[in-house]
C-alpha positions in Angstrom: 83.1 93.2 77.1 85.5 93.4 80.3 85.6 89.6 80.5 86.7 89.2 76.8 89.3 91.9 77.2 90.7 90.2 80.4 90.8 86.9 78.5 92.8 88.6 75.7 95.1 90.1 78.2 95.7 86.7 79.9 96.4 85.0 76.5 98.9 87.8 75.5 100.8 88.1 78.8 101.0 84.6 80.1 103.4 82.4 78.3 103.5 79.3 80.4 106.4 80.2 82.7 105.5 79.0 86.1 107.1 81.8 87.8 105.9 84.3 90.6 104.8 87.0 88.0 102.7 84.3 86.0 100.7 83.4 89.0 100.3 86.9 90.4 98.9 88.0 87.0 96.6 84.8 86.8 95.4 85.8 90.3 94.6 89.4 89.4 92.6 88.5 86.3 90.7 85.7 88.2 89.7 88.3 90.9 88.6 90.7 88.2 86.6 87.9 86.2 84.9 86.9 89.5 84.1 90.4 90.5 81.6 90.8 87.6 79.6 87.8 88.7 79.6 88.9 92.3 78.4 92.6 91.4 75.6 91.0 89.3 74.6 88.7 92.2 74.4 91.7 94.6 72.2 93.8 92.2 69.7 90.8 91.8 69.3 90.6 95.7 68.4 94.3 96.2 65.0 93.4 97.7 66.6 91.8 100.9 65.4 93.4 104.1 66.5 91.3 107.0 69.4 93.3 108.6 71.9 90.5 109.1 71.2 89.3 105.5 71.7 92.9 104.4 75.0 93.2 106.4 76.6 90.0 104.9 75.8 91.3 101.5 77.2 94.7 102.1 80.4 93.3 103.6 80.6 90.9 100.7 80.1 93.8 98.2 82.8 95.9 99.9 85.3 93.0 100.2 84.8 92.3 96.5 85.5 95.9 95.5 88.4 96.2 97.8 90.1 93.2 96.2 89.1 94.1 92.8 90.8 97.5 93.1 93.9 96.0 94.5 93.9 93.6 91.5 93.5 96.5 89.2 96.6 98.2 90.8 98.7 95.0 90.6 97.7 94.1 87.2 98.5 97.6 86.0 101.9 97.7 87.6 102.7 94.1 86.4 101.8 94.7 82.6 102.7 98.4 82.3 105.6 98.8 84.8 103.7 101.8 86.4 100.3 102.6 87.8 99.5 105.7 85.7 96.5 104.1 84.3 94.7 103.7 87.6 93.7 106.7 89.6 90.4 105.7 91.3 90.7 108.4 94.1 89.4 110.9 91.4 86.1 109.3 91.6 84.1 110.5 94.8 82.4 107.2 95.5 85.5 105.1 95.0 87.5 107.5 97.2 84.9 107.1 99.9 85.3 103.4 99.5 88.9 103.8 100.6 87.8 105.7 103.7 85.3 102.9 104.6 88.1 100.4 104.1 90.8 102.1 106.1 88.8 103.9 108.8 85.6 101.9 109.4 85.8 98.3 108.1 89.5 97.6 108.6 90.3 99.6 111.9 88.2 102.3 113.0 90.3 105.5 113.5 90.4 107.0 116.8 91.6 110.6 116.6 93.0 112.5 119.6 93.6 116.3 119.5 95.6 118.3 121.8 93.1 121.0 121.9 90.7 118.7 123.8 88.8 116.5 121.4 88.6 112.8 120.0 87.2 111.7 116.6 86.3 108.3 115.3 84.1 106.7 112.5 81.8 103.8 112.4 78.9 102.1 110.3 75.4 103.4 110.8 73.8 99.9 110.8 70.1 100.9 111.2 70.4 103.2 108.1 72.5 100.8 106.1 70.5 98.7 103.4 71.1 97.0 100.1 70.8 100.3 98.3 72.5 102.7 100.8 75.7 102.4 102.9 75.7 105.0 105.8 78.6 105.6 108.0 79.1 108.3 110.7 82.2 110.3 111.9 81.9 111.4 115.5 83.7 114.3 117.1 83.8 114.9 120.8 85.1 118.1 122.3 84.3 118.8 126.0 80.4 118.8 125.9 80.3 119.3 122.1 79.4 116.2 120.0 79.3 116.6 116.3 78.1 113.8 114.0 78.8 113.9 110.3 77.0 111.3 108.1 78.1 109.9 104.9 75.8 108.1 102.4 76.9 105.9 99.4 74.3 104.5 97.0 75.4 100.9 96.4 74.3 101.0 92.7 76.2 104.2 92.0 79.2 102.7 93.7 79.1 99.5 91.4 78.4 101.5 88.3 81.4 103.8 89.1 83.7 100.8 89.7 82.5 99.1 86.4 83.0 102.4 84.5 86.6 102.8 85.9 87.7 99.2 85.7 86.5 99.0 82.1 88.7 102.1 81.1 91.7 100.7 83.1 91.5 97.2 81.7 91.2 98.7 78.1 94.2 100.9 78.7 96.2 97.8 79.8 95.1 95.9 76.7 96.1 98.6 74.4 99.5 99.1 76.1 100.3 95.4 75.6 99.4 95.2 71.9 100.9 98.5 70.9 104.4 99.4 70.4 106.3 101.4 73.1 106.5 105.2 73.2 109.3 107.0 71.4 111.4 109.4 73.4 109.3 112.4 72.5 106.8 113.6 75.2 109.6 113.7 77.8 111.5 116.3 75.8 108.4 118.3 75.4 107.8 118.0 79.2 111.3 119.1 80.1 110.8 122.2 77.8 107.6 123.0 79.6 109.2 122.7 83.2 112.1 124.8 82.0 109.7 127.5 80.8 107.6 127.4 84.0 110.8 127.8 86.0 111.4 131.2 84.0 107.9 131.9 85.0 106.3 131.4 81.6 103.6 129.1 80.9 103.2 127.5 77.3 99.8 126.1 77.0 100.3 124.8 73.4 103.3 122.7 74.6 101.1 121.2 77.4 98.4 120.6 74.9 100.8 118.8 72.6 101.9 116.6 75.4 98.3 115.8 76.2 97.2 115.0 72.7 100.3 113.1 72.0 99.8 110.9 75.1 96.1 110.2 74.2 96.8 109.4 70.6 99.8 107.1 71.3 97.9 105.1 74.0 94.3 105.3 72.4 93.2 106.6 75.8 89.8 107.9 76.4 89.5 111.6 77.1 87.4 110.6 80.2 90.2 108.5 81.7 91.3 109.3 85.1 94.9 108.4 83.9 97.5 110.1 86.4 99.3 111.8 83.6 96.3 113.5 82.3 95.3 114.3 85.9 98.7 116.1 86.4 98.2 117.9 83.2 94.8 119.1 84.5 96.3 120.1 87.9 99.0 122.3 86.1 96.2 124.0 84.0 94.3 124.7 87.4 97.5 126.2 88.8 98.0 128.4 85.8 94.7 129.9 86.3 95.2 130.4 90.2 95.8 134.0 90.9 96.9 135.7 94.2 98.0 139.2 94.9 100.1 138.2 98.0 103.8 137.8 97.2 104.3 134.7 99.4 101.2 133.0 98.2 102.2 133.6 94.5 105.6 132.1 95.4 103.8 129.2 96.8 101.7 128.8 93.7 105.0 128.9 91.6 106.5 126.1 93.6 103.3 124.0 93.2 103.6 124.6 89.3 107.2 123.6 89.1 106.4 120.4 91.1 103.5 119.3 88.8 105.5 120.0 85.8 108.3 118.0 87.2 106.0 115.1 88.0 104.8 115.2 84.3 108.4 115.2 83.0 109.2 112.2 85.3 106.2 110.3 84.2 106.8 110.9 80.6 110.4 109.8 81.0 109.3 106.7 82.9 106.8 105.7 80.1 109.6 106.1 77.5 112.3 104.4 79.7 114.3 107.6 79.9 116.2 108.6 83.0 114.7 112.0 83.9 117.4 114.7 84.7 117.4 115.9 88.4 116.0 119.4 88.4 116.2 121.4 91.7 112.9 123.2 92.9 113.3 125.6 95.7 110.9 125.5 98.6 108.8 128.8 99.1 109.0 130.7 102.4 105.5 129.5 103.6 106.5 126.0 103.2 109.9 126.3 104.7 108.1 127.8 107.8 105.5 124.9 107.9 108.3 122.3 107.9 110.2 124.1 110.7 106.6 124.2 112.6 106.3 120.5 112.2 109.9 119.6 113.3 109.3 121.8 116.4 106.8 119.0 117.7 106.7 116.0 115.5 103.4 114.9 117.0 101.9 117.4 114.7 102.9 115.3 111.6 99.8 112.9 112.1 97.6 115.8 111.3 99.1 116.3 107.7 98.0 113.2 105.8 94.2 114.2 105.3 94.9 117.9 104.6 95.0 117.3 100.8 91.5 115.5 100.8 88.8 117.9 101.1 86.0 115.5 101.7 87.9 113.3 104.2 86.0 112.9 107.5 89.1 114.3 109.4 90.2 117.0 107.0 88.5 119.9 108.8 89.3 118.7 112.4 93.0 118.1 111.6 93.3 121.3 109.9 91.6 123.2 112.8 94.0 121.3 115.2 97.1 122.7 113.4 95.5 126.0 113.3 95.0 126.1 117.0 98.6 125.0 117.4 100.0 127.7 115.2 98.6 130.8 117.0 102.0 132.2 117.6 103.4 131.5 114.1 102.1 134.1 111.6 103.3 132.4 108.6 102.1 129.0 109.4 98.6 130.4 110.3 98.6 132.4 106.9 99.3 129.2 105.0 96.8 127.1 106.9 94.1 129.9 106.8 94.6 130.1 103.1 94.1 126.4 102.8 91.1 126.4 105.1 89.5 129.0 102.6 89.8 126.9 99.6 86.7 125.4 98.1 88.3 123.8 95.1 89.1 120.2 95.4 92.1 120.6 93.2 93.4 123.5 95.3 93.1 121.7 98.4 95.0 118.6 96.9 97.8 120.7 95.6 98.3 122.6 98.9 97.9 119.6 101.0 100.3 117.5 98.9 102.9 120.2 99.3 102.5 120.2 103.0 102.8 116.4 103.0 106.4 116.7 101.4 107.5 117.3 104.9 108.0 113.4 105.0 110.5 113.4 102.1 112.5 116.6 102.7 115.5 116.4 104.9 116.0 119.1 107.6 
C-alpha cells in the first residue's frame, strides 16, 4: 500500500526536469521505499543473540528510521510547502527515537549544573537485544548517583513508524491530487482569535475549522497533523482553570498564542498573508525573561522544559528552581510547571518559556 502510494506520488510530481528539487524528491522516495524492506529484514532476524550481531542490526534499524523520518519531513515540505502533515513527536516511541539520535547515538550529552551535578546518557548494551533497546541517563551530584532507564520495544517502534508514515504519505498524495484550499478557514481562525482576545471562546467555530480541514484534505481523524494538534491544544487550554490571577493571565496568553498559530497555519495553507496581531506577554513570563537575561548561562536549561518525558526535563527544571530562590515570580512559575502532570500542559508552558529566544529585550 505504502509503496504503491509512493509510486503514484513519484509519477505525479516528477516531470522529468533534471533540477535540484527533482533529485531531492527522488532521493526521499527512494529512502522511503528502501525503508520498508529494511524493516521487514530486521523483523525476520529477531532470533539473533550474538551481541555484536544484535548491535549492528540495532544500529542499522536506528539509522534507517532516522533517515526515513528525515525523508518524510523533506518530502512533505517539498510537495506541500509546509510540514503540517508530519508531527512524529506526538508518538512517544518516535519521540524517544529522537532522544536516542541526539543524546546517545549522535553525541552523548554532558550536562553540567551550577548546583553541583552532571548528567549524561548512554546505551545499556548488556540489556539491549533485537526486541528491546535500553538506554540510561545518569545524574551525579556529590555522592548521589541516579540512573534512569528507558526501554523501547523494537516491534512497537517499527509499527509506530509504519502507522505514522502511512498516514503522512497518504496526506501528501491527497494534497497533490486535490484542488487547493479556498480562503475560508483562515477567516474563521481570525474570528476565533479575535474572540479569544476578548476572553470569549467559540467552540463551535473551532469545530468548524477542524471539520473543514479534515474534509478538505481527506485527513484521518487519527492523524497527528500539526493543525489538528494545535486545535487540540487550544481545547485543552480552554478547560484549564486556575484561581490565581497571574496564572489565569498566563493561560490567556497561551490561548492567544495557539489561536494565532492556527490562524497563521490556515493562512499559509490557503496562500494568504496573515495579519500581524499583537499578543501581550503576561507578568510571569516577563519576569522569567528578565531572569534569564540576568545570566544567559541559564538559557541552556530552557530547551527541554516543554518535554515531560525527556531525560533532562526534571534536572534542568530543578536547576532553574534552585537558581531562582530569590525571585518569587520565577519560582512561582517554575513550581507551577513542576506540578503539571499533563504532557499538554507541560508542552504549552515550556513552549512559552522557550519564546525567550525570539523576544527582543
